[in-house]
N, C-alpha and C positions, 0 to 999 in steps of 0.2 A: 428589632432595632435595639441595640444597647443604648440606654437613655443618657448619652454623653452630654446632651444639651441641657439638661435639667440642673438647676442649682438649688432645687428645692431642699429646704430644711437644713442647709449646710452653711448658711450665712448667719445672720442674726436679726433679731427684731429690736425694737426699742428696749431700753433697760426696764426691767420690772419695777413696778411701784414698791417702795419700801426696801430697796436694795441697800446694803449697808454702806456702800461707798459709791461716790459718783463715778460714772463712766469715764475712763481716760480719754484724753484727746489724742487722736490717732495721727501720727505722721504718715502721709502717703507719698509714693515716689514711684517712678518707673523701676522695674526689676533690672538688677544688674547681673552679670555673669556670675558674681559671687553669691547670688541668691538662689541659684538653680536648684541646689540640694533642699534648701528650705522651703521653695515653692512646692517641690515634689512632696515633701513631707507634710506640708499643710493640706495639699489635696488628698494625699493618702489618708490622713487623720480625719478629714471632714467627711469622707464618703465611705460607704460600706465595702467597696471593692477598690483596687488600684486603677480602675479604668480611667477616671478623670486625671489622676496623676500622670498615666501614660499618654492620655490624650494631649496634654500640654507638651510632652516631649515629642510626640508626632507632629503636632502643629508647628512646633520650632523647626522642624526639618522640612516644612513646605514653604518654599520662598513666595509662593503666590498667596499663601494665607497669613503668614506670620508678619506681624507689624510690631517690631521690638518696642517702640515707644508706646505701645498700647497694652503692655503687660505690666500690671501694677501691683504693688504690695503695700499693705499698712503695717507699720512697725509697732510692736508692743513697747510699753514704757522702757524696756531694757535694750531696745534696738533690734530685737529679733523679729522675724516675719511673723505676724499674726493672722493676716488675712490676704486674699489674693483675688484678683479679678483680671480676665483676659478678654480682649476684643481682637477677633481676627477677620480677615476678609472673607465674605460670603458674597452672594449676588442674589438679587430679585430679578428673574429674567436675565437680562444682560447688564443690568444696572448694579454698580458696586453698592454694597452695604457692609454692615458690621454684624458679626454674632458675638453676643456676650455669653461666654461659657469657657471654662468653668468659673464659678465664684465660690470661694471657700474660706472658711474661718476655722482656726484651731478650735476644738471643743471648749477649751478653758477660757476663750475669749468670746464666745457666742454670746449674744443678747447684750453686748456692751458697746455696739456701734462701730466695730472695726469693719464689718462687712459693708454697711452703709458708706462709710468714709471711703473705702477703696472703690466701691461702684461710682460714687460721685466724682472721685478724682479721675478715673479712667474715662468717664463720660465727658468730663470737662476737657481733658486731653484730646479726645476725639473731636469735640467742637472746635478746639484750637487748630487742629489739622485741617479743618474744613470738611469733615465728614458730615454726611447728611442724614443717615438712618442707621439705627441700631435695632436688632431683633434679639429677643431672648424667649426661650421656652422655659417657663419656671412658674413659681407660685403665684397664682392670680391675685392673692392678697398681699404679696410682698412688693412686686415690682411697680404698681401704679404710683407708689410714693416717689418715684424717680421720673414720673411722667409717661411711663409705658402704658398703652391701651391696646386692646385686641388688634392684632394685625390685619384681621379680616375687614376691618373698617376701611382699610386702604387697598383691599383686594389682594392682599398678600397672604399666601398659604404655604405650609410646609409640604413636602411630598410624602407625608405619612399621616396617619390618624393621630390626632392630639385634641383635647378639648379646646373649643375655640378661645376660651378665656385664658388659657395657658400660653398660647402662642401670641407674644405681644411685640409692639413696635414703639420706638420712640423716634420722632422726627427732630433731629438736631438743627436742621437748617430749613426753614419753611420757605425760603426763597428758591429752593430747588423742587421741582416736581417729584412727588412720591411715586416711586415705581410700583407697578402692580404685577402679580404673577406668582410663580413658583420659586420658592427659596432654594438656592443652590448652596449647600454647605461644602466646606473643604472635605476632601476624601477621608481625612483622619476621623471625621464624625461617623462614618460608616452608614450614611444615609443617602 
């Protein structure tokens, strides 16, 4: 499997102690058509191969997976795109859920909070839409800060081998029963 679902090491962590200047405040918003090239460039720069950038393009072409209002950017102080986070439709068994992937930050803005800002914004947008569940395969030390916990606690599992602590879930609406079963990703993920 090509690891399209990982956002590992391509976002950012908290600012390092002793950094010379404070981290900027990030403006986040839904992606627009004018952002497409910049979104592609952010993903291409953040990952070692163009696979994630191509994944976004493939997901855009899938009307069952693509949710345009859940494709988010964080702007750098100059208004350019600094970071990106995407939620697309997936399923747990037959129940709808969301997959968070890819998440990317331009290298020059990593470790300054841009990735965290764009993730929080896209998760808030999903809550406002009435979505109930988000899944992410990623760094087990990074995603718990957003409320993600091992998906296995809910009986949710991917159809491929990954460390249990790397496949995580975030319940956005606890009034909706959390489904259990196998995760079905959009075809573009190749799994």
